[in-house]
C-alpha positions in Angstrom: -0.3 0.0 -0.2 1.5 3.2 -1.0 1.5 6.2 0.9 -1.3 8.5 0.1 0.2 12.3 -2.1 -1.5 14.4 0.7 0.9 12.8 3.2 3.5 12.9 1.1 3.4 16.7 0.2 2.2 17.4 3.9 6.2 15.5 4.8 8.0 17.1 2.1 7.2 21.0 2.9 6.4 20.4 6.6 8.5 16.9 8.1 11.6 17.3 9.3 12.7 13.4 9.5 13.9 12.2 13.1 14.9 8.6 12.2 14.1 5.4 11.5 14.1 2.1 13.6 14.5 -1.6 13.0 11.4 -2.2 10.6 12.2 0.4 8.5 9.7 3.2 9.7 10.5 6.6 9.4 9.8 8.7 11.8 9.2 12.9 11.7 8.3 16.2 13.5 6.9 19.5 12.5 9.7 22.2 11.2 7.4 25.0 12.7 5.0 24.8 15.6 2.1 27.6 15.7 2.5 29.6 18.5 0.0 27.8 21.2 0.0 24.5 19.6 2.1 21.1 20.2 4.6 20.1 17.7 2.9 17.3 15.5 4.9 14.0 15.3 4.0 11.1 12.9 5.2 8.0 11.5 5.6 6.8 7.8 5.4 3.3 7.6 7.3 0.9 5.5 5.6 -1.5 4.0 1.4 -2.2 5.4 0.4 0.8 8.0 0.8 -2.0 11.0 1.0 0.6 14.3 2.2 -2.3 16.4 5.1 -2.2 14.6 5.9 0.7 16.4 8.5 0.0 19.1 8.4 1.2 22.4 11.6 3.4 22.2 9.5 5.6 19.7 6.0 5.1 20.8 7.0 7.4 23.9 8.5 10.0 21.5 5.4 9.6 19.3 3.1 10.2 21.9 5.1 13.2 23.8 6.2 11.1 26.7 10.1 11.5 25.7 11.4 14.4 24.7 13.7 12.4 22.4 13.9 8.9 21.2 15.6 6.9 23.1 18.0 4.6 21.8 17.7 0.9 20.3 16.6 -0.9 23.4 18.9 -4.1 23.3 17.5 -7.8 22.0 17.7 -11.0 24.5 17.9 -13.7 23.2 15.0 -15.0 24.9 12.9 -12.4 23.5 10.1 -13.3 20.4 10.0 -11.6 17.5 7.7 -8.9 16.5 4.3 -10.6 15.4 2.2 -8.1 13.7 -1.4 -7.4 15.2 -3.4 -10.6 13.0 -7.5 -9.3 14.0 -9.3 -10.1 11.4 -7.2 -12.2 9.2 -6.8 -16.1 8.7 -4.0 -15.6 10.9 -6.3 -15.2 14.2 -6.0 -16.7 17.3 -9.4 -18.9 17.5 -9.0 -20.7 21.0 -10.1 -24.2 21.6 -13.7 -24.7 21.2 -14.4 -21.1 18.5 -16.9 -22.3 16.0 -14.6 -21.5 13.4 -12.1 -24.4 14.8 -13.1 -27.3 16.1 -16.7 -26.1 17.8 -15.9 -28.9 20.9 -13.9 -28.3 24.3 -13.5 -29.9 26.9 -15.9 -29.8 29.9 -14.9 -26.8 32.7 -16.0 -26.6 35.7 -18.0 -23.5 35.4 -20.2 -25.1 33.2 -23.5 -24.6 33.2 -25.8 -26.7 35.2 -29.2 -26.5 34.4 -31.8 -26.5 37.7 -33.9 -29.3 38.7 -36.6 -28.9 40.6 -37.0 -31.9 43.4 
């Protein structure tokens, strides 16, 4: 999916590149902030616009929690690779017993017990 022409023009004329993350997303801030307004910050995604691909150190900067983006956080060997949000796709999580998976699940102690009069 390509970036809309309006976004490209706005970025070209009013944006200043701040940096790039490990996913290839490019971060910008507004060159001149109008008096009384907060500086705009935005990201141009590489590939599909997937907001879950924004790393924590860039997320804090985008939302004005941090004044400057932090250096990239060290990746430990026990950490898993990033997975995009798969909601609404074929790769979404379906729990056991979901109608689209098997439709049957194991009995639970919390299952419904109908009341029967004596």
